[in-house]
C-alpha positions in Angstrom: 7.9 41.5 -1.1 5.4 42.5 -3.7 1.9 41.0 -3.6 1.3 41.5 -7.4 1.4 38.5 -9.7 4.5 38.1 -11.9 5.7 35.9 -14.7 8.6 33.5 -14.7 10.0 30.4 -16.5 10.2 27.1 -14.7 13.5 25.3 -15.3 13.5 22.5 -12.8 11.5 20.6 -10.1 12.5 19.8 -6.6 12.2 16.6 -4.5 8.9 17.7 -3.2 7.3 18.3 -6.6 7.5 22.1 -6.7 8.7 23.9 -9.8 11.9 25.9 -9.7 12.5 29.3 -11.3 14.2 32.7 -10.8 12.4 36.0 -10.4 14.1 39.3 -9.4 17.3 37.4 -8.9 15.7 35.2 -6.3 15.4 31.3 -6.7 11.9 30.3 -6.0 9.9 27.1 -5.4 6.8 27.5 -7.5 4.0 25.1 -6.7 2.0 23.9 -9.7 4.8 24.8 -12.2 6.6 22.2 -14.3 10.0 22.4 -16.1 9.8 24.0 -19.5 6.7 26.1 -18.6 6.1 29.8 -18.5 3.7 30.7 -15.7 2.0 33.5 -13.9 2.5 33.3 -10.2 2.3 35.0 -6.8 4.3 34.8 -3.7 3.1 32.7 -0.7 3.4 34.7 2.5 4.4 33.6 6.0 7.7 32.4 7.4 7.1 28.8 6.4 6.6 29.8 2.8 9.7 32.0 2.4 11.0 31.7 -1.1 7.9 30.0 -2.4 5.1 31.0 -4.8 2.1 29.4 -6.4 1.0 29.1 -10.0 -2.0 31.2 -10.9 -2.0 30.5 -14.7 0.1 28.4 -17.1 1.0 30.6 -20.0 3.0 28.0 -21.9 2.4 24.4 -20.8 4.9 21.5 -20.7 4.0 18.6 -23.0 3.8 16.2 -19.9 1.3 18.4 -18.0 -1.9 16.6 -17.1 -5.2 18.0 -15.9 -5.5 17.4 -12.1 -8.4 15.1 -11.3 -9.2 16.5 -7.9 -10.6 20.0 -7.4 -8.7 20.2 -4.1 -5.3 19.7 -5.8 -3.1 22.7 -5.0 -4.7 23.2 -1.6 -4.6 19.8 -0.1 -1.2 18.5 1.0 -1.8 14.8 0.2 -0.8 15.1 -3.5 2.0 17.1 -5.3 2.1 15.7 -8.8 -1.5 15.3 -10.2 -0.5 18.0 -12.8 2.2 15.7 -14.2 1.3 12.8 -16.4 1.9 9.2 -15.3 5.0 8.3 -17.3 6.6 11.6 -16.3 5.9 11.0 -12.6 7.7 7.6 -12.8 10.6 9.1 -14.7 10.9 12.0 -12.1 11.0 9.5 -9.2 13.4 7.1 -11.0 15.8 10.0 -11.6 15.5 11.1 -8.0 16.7 7.7 -6.9 19.8 7.8 -9.0 20.5 11.4 -8.0 20.5 10.2 -4.3 23.0 7.5 -5.2 25.2 10.0 -6.9 25.0 12.5 -3.9 25.9 9.7 -1.5 28.8 8.6 -3.5 27.3 5.2 -4.1 27.7 3.3 -7.4 25.0 3.3 -10.1 23.3 -0.1 -10.3 24.6 -2.5 -13.0 21.0 -2.9 -14.1 18.2 -0.3 -13.9 14.9 -1.9 -12.8 11.9 -0.6 -14.7 9.7 1.6 -12.4 7.1 -0.6 -10.7 3.6 0.8 -11.1 0.1 -0.4 -10.4 -3.3 1.2 -9.7 -2.9 5.1 -9.7 -6.2 6.2 -8.2 -8.2 5.2 -5.2 -5.2 3.1 -4.1 -4.7 4.5 -0.6 -6.0 1.9 1.9 -4.5 3.6 5.0 -4.8 7.2 5.8 -4.9 9.5 8.8 -7.7 12.2 8.3 -7.7 15.3 10.3 -11.0 16.5 11.9 -11.8 20.1 12.8 -15.0 21.8 13.9 -15.1 25.1 12.0 -18.1 27.2 13.2 -17.4 29.9 10.7 -18.0 27.4 7.9 -20.9 25.9 9.7 -19.5 22.4 9.4 -16.9 19.9 10.6 -14.0 19.5 8.2 -12.7 15.9 7.6 -9.7 15.5 5.3 -6.0 16.0 4.8 -4.3 19.1 6.0 -3.7 22.0 3.7 -0.2 22.7 2.4 0.8 24.9 5.3 -0.3 22.4 7.9 -2.4 24.7 10.1 -5.7 24.1 8.4 -7.8 21.1 7.4 -8.7 21.1 3.7 -12.4 21.6 3.0 -12.8 18.4 1.1 -15.8 16.9 -0.6 -14.0 14.3 -2.6 -10.6 12.5 -2.8 -9.2 10.5 -5.7 -6.4 8.7 -3.9 -8.3 7.3 -0.9 -9.8 3.8 -1.1 -13.2 4.1 -2.7 -15.3 3.1 0.4 -13.8 5.9 2.4 -13.5 8.5 -0.4 -17.1 8.5 -1.3 -18.1 9.0 2.4 -16.1 12.2 3.2 -19.2 14.4 3.2 -21.1 11.8 5.3 -18.2 11.7 7.8 -18.2 15.4 8.1 -22.0 15.4 8.7 -21.7 12.5 11.2 -19.1 14.3 13.4 -21.1 17.5 13.1 -24.0 15.7 14.8 -21.9 14.4 17.8 -21.7 16.1 21.2 -18.0 15.5 21.0 -17.4 17.1 17.6 -14.8 19.5 19.0 -13.0 16.6 20.8 -12.4 14.4 17.8 -9.0 15.4 16.3 -8.6 12.5 13.8 -10.0 9.5 12.1 -7.7 6.8 10.9 -9.1 4.9 7.9 -7.8 1.3 7.1 -9.1 -1.0 4.3 -8.5 -4.6 3.6 -9.6 -6.4 0.4 -13.2 -6.6 1.3 -13.8 -4.3 4.3 -12.8 -1.0 5.9 -12.4 0.3 9.4 -12.5 3.8 10.9 -10.7 4.5 14.2 -12.2 7.7 15.9 -9.7 9.3 18.2 -11.6 11.1 21.0 -10.1 13.3 23.8 -13.1 12.9 26.2 -15.5 10.0 26.9 -18.3 9.8 24.4 -21.9 10.2 25.4 -24.4 7.5 25.0 -26.1 9.5 22.2 -22.8 9.8 20.4 -22.2 6.0 20.7 -25.6 5.3 19.5 -25.1 7.6 16.4 -21.8 5.9 15.7 -23.5 2.5 15.9 -26.1 3.7 13.4 -23.5 5.0 11.0 -21.6 1.6 11.2 -24.9 -0.2 10.4 -25.7 2.3 7.5 -22.3 2.1 5.8 -20.8 -1.3 6.7 -17.6 0.5 7.8 -16.4 -0.9 11.0 -16.0 1.7 13.8 -13.4 1.7 16.4 -12.7 4.0 19.3 -9.3 5.3 20.6 -9.2 7.3 23.8 -5.4 7.4 24.3 -2.5 5.4 22.8 -2.7 2.5 20.2 -3.4 0.0 23.0 -6.8 1.6 23.7 -8.2 0.9 20.3 -11.4 -1.1 20.7 -14.2 -2.0 18.4 -17.5 -0.2 18.9 -19.6 -3.3 18.5 -18.8 -7.0 19.1 -17.9 -9.4 16.2 -14.9 -10.3 14.1 -12.6 -7.3 13.8 -9.7 -8.4 11.7 -9.1 -6.9 8.2 -7.6 -9.1 5.5 -5.6 -8.9 2.2 -4.7 -11.7 -0.1 -1.6 -12.5 -2.1 -3.1 -14.9 -4.7 0.2 -15.7 -6.5 1.5 -17.2 -3.3 -1.8 -18.5 -1.9 -1.5 -16.3 1.2 -4.2 -14.5 3.2 -3.0 -12.0 5.8 -5.1 -10.7 8.7 -4.3 -7.4 10.4 -5.8 -4.9 12.8 -6.7 -1.2 11.9 -3.5 0.3 13.3 -1.1 -2.3 12.1 1.4 -1.4 9.4 0.5 -2.6 5.9 1.7 -1.3 2.6 -0.6 1.5 1.4 -1.2 0.4 -2.2 -2.4 -3.2 -2.2 -2.0 -3.9 -5.9 1.6 -2.4 -5.9 2.3 -4.5 -2.7 1.6 -7.7 -4.7 3.9 -6.6 -7.5 6.5 -5.6 -5.1 6.5 -9.0 -3.4 6.8 -10.8 -6.8 9.7 -8.6 -7.8 11.5 -9.1 -4.5 11.1 -12.8 -4.6 12.3 -12.9 -8.2 15.4 -10.8 -7.4 16.2 -12.8 -4.3 15.9 -15.9 -6.4 16.2 -18.3 -3.4 16.7 -22.0 -3.8 14.4 -24.7 -2.4 17.1 -25.6 0.3 17.8 -22.0 1.3 17.4 -20.2 4.6 16.2 -16.6 4.2 16.4 -13.9 6.9 13.6 -11.3 6.7 14.5 -8.2 8.7 11.7 -5.8 9.8 9.2 -8.6 8.8 6.0 -7.0 10.2 3.0 -9.2 9.7 4.9 -11.5 7.4 4.2 -9.7 4.1 7.4 -11.1 2.5 8.1 -13.9 4.9 5.1 -16.0 4.2 5.4 -15.9 0.4 9.1 -16.7 0.7 8.2 -19.6 2.9 6.4 -21.2 0.0 9.7 -21.3 -1.9 12.5 -22.2 0.6 13.4 -24.6 3.3 13.3 -22.0 6.1 12.6 -18.4 6.6 13.2 -16.4 9.8 11.5 -13.1 10.4 12.7 -10.5 12.9 10.6 -7.6 14.0 10.8 -5.1 16.8 7.1 -4.9 17.6 5.9 -7.8 19.7 2.2 -7.3 18.5 3.3 -7.7 14.9 5.4 -10.8 15.7 2.4 -12.4 17.4 0.2 -11.6 14.4 2.8 -12.9 12.0 2.8 -16.2 13.8 -1.0 -16.4 13.7 -0.9 -15.6 10.0 1.6 -18.4 9.4 -0.7 -20.8 11.3 -3.7 -19.7 9.3 -1.9 -20.3 6.0 -0.6 -23.7 7.4 3.1 -22.6 7.0 5.4 -24.4 9.4 8.7 -23.3 8.0 8.5 -19.7 8.9 9.8 -18.7 12.4 9.2 -15.2 13.9 11.1 -13.5 16.7 10.9 -10.1 18.4 14.2 -8.3 18.2 15.4 -4.7 18.6 17.0 -4.4 15.2 18.5 -1.0 16.0 20.2 -2.1 19.2 24.0 -2.1 19.5 25.1 -4.9 17.2 27.8 -5.9 19.6 25.4 -6.3 22.5 22.3 -7.5 20.7 21.6 -11.2 20.2 19.8 -12.5 17.2 18.3 -16.0 17.1 20.1 -16.7 13.8 23.5 -15.5 12.6 23.7 -17.1 9.1 21.5 -17.1 6.0 21.7 -17.7 2.3 19.6 -14.7 1.4 18.5 -11.6 3.3 15.3 -9.5 2.6 15.5 -6.1 4.3 12.6 -3.7 4.6 13.6 -1.0 7.1 11.8 2.2 8.2 13.0 5.6 7.0 16.2 5.7 9.1 17.5 2.9 7.0 19.6 -0.1 7.9 23.0 1.4 8.8 23.5 -0.2 12.2 22.6 -3.6 10.7 24.9 -3.7 7.6 27.9 -5.3 9.1 25.7 -7.9 10.7 23.9 -8.6 7.4 27.3 -9.0 5.7 28.4 -11.4 8.4 25.5 -13.7 7.7 27.3 -14.9 4.6 24.2 -14.2 2.4 25.1 -14.1 -1.3 22.1 -11.8 -2.1 20.4 -9.0 -0.3 17.2 -7.4 -1.4 16.6 -4.0 0.1 13.1 -2.5 0.1 13.3 1.2 1.0 10.8 3.9 1.7 13.6 6.6 1.8 16.0 6.8 -1.1 18.4 9.0 0.9 19.1 6.3 3.5 19.1 3.6 0.7 21.8 5.5 -1.0 24.0 5.8 2.1 23.5 2.2 3.0 24.4 1.2 -0.6 27.6 3.1 -0.4 28.5 1.1 2.8 27.4 -2.3 1.5 29.5 -1.8 -1.6 32.5 0.1 -0.2 32.9 -1.8 3.1 31.2 -5.2 2.9 32.0 -6.7 -0.4 28.7 -6.4 -2.3 27.9 -5.0 -5.8 24.8 -3.0 -6.5 23.4 -5.3 -9.1 19.9 -3.7 -9.7 17.8 -0.8 -8.5 14.6 1.0 -9.4 11.6 2.9 -7.9 8.2 1.5 -6.9 5.3 4.0 -7.1 3.6 3.1 -3.9 2.1 6.6 -3.7 1.1 7.8 -7.1 0.2 11.5 -7.5 2.7 12.3 -4.6 6.4 12.9 -4.5 7.0 10.1 -2.1 9.4 7.4 -3.4 9.8 3.7 -2.5 12.7 1.7 -4.2 14.1 -1.7 -4.4 17.7 -2.7 -4.8 19.6 -6.0 -5.2 23.0 -6.4 -3.7 25.1 -9.4 -4.7 28.2 -10.7 -2.9 31.4 -10.2 -5.1 
């Protein structure tokens, strides 16, 4: 394979955001290229990059090309679409959702929901940053991994991380470089609430007193709460005493939710608020209804719904999240929300749920989707199901089953841009009983 640059035309874009083109009768993925462009590119080498190239120069630009904001774009793996303008990003993701429905043999929705979008920069309130001591560079690198995954990006700035963390990447690099354990800290997990942020330092060996003192000093200087994690999630402890919970609010529903640094929360806080409002609107519950919220987590949907209905039941597999959901209900003086721990992927014939009927169902499964639950959801008698998805592929296969086997129609669907500048897609769909 030649190492010399070559020219080619980009005629498509794949699901990961790479341009598609043909050179020497070979179909290539060309990073940094957009449909309609003529580019100068070179091959990427290594087994992992077979059939891939990177754009060196755009010779004829597409009208929807944008200037990437971040100087690390193209090296860092965290973003794939900074070179595509905002409206084109939304259109690309919306089309991908409908392509997945077509591939799965699911029907198109009767109504296309407009793409849901919110803040597009400095939105990322949860992130796992890799840490690596690189003597050859004379510094510790703190950031996202490069595209091939073997290296940590030498980052000095980030435009998707929440601002309190983004502006301290260089300070974090310097901090870890001062520690005795700098070679034993593989990652820092950053989590932000509305008003505060926490950093969880994963360490492979016990930290020295000098290291602990330096971390306390950093916490005092920055106001970022420091946590330590020696092994699994259960070992996470605050470095200093004091209130440790992070919070976010849902003003439209008069809800305040507390969470811990490793708890699951939606990454984009502003989009999360818009997502909840859309879900509640599509579900359209009545004041006397009972709503079943599956994979309820901390109560992100459950508690706002409780303000609207007679009763809501939240089911979640993680006992710790169920406990925190109950605490959040109590803090918000909500008494009509009941939470239970349940293995939602257990054999439906053997598992027992605390409720078997509902007027409406809110469904927010992880990436594998809701396949094992669909017959049971249909058996609740619910007239409407709102499905919140982080994986359009499993949403599409589940849609095919709900419509083809369980008597629902796909009334509406559209994407939600939870992760702007990336190729990641979240979606929402409304199913109505026929």
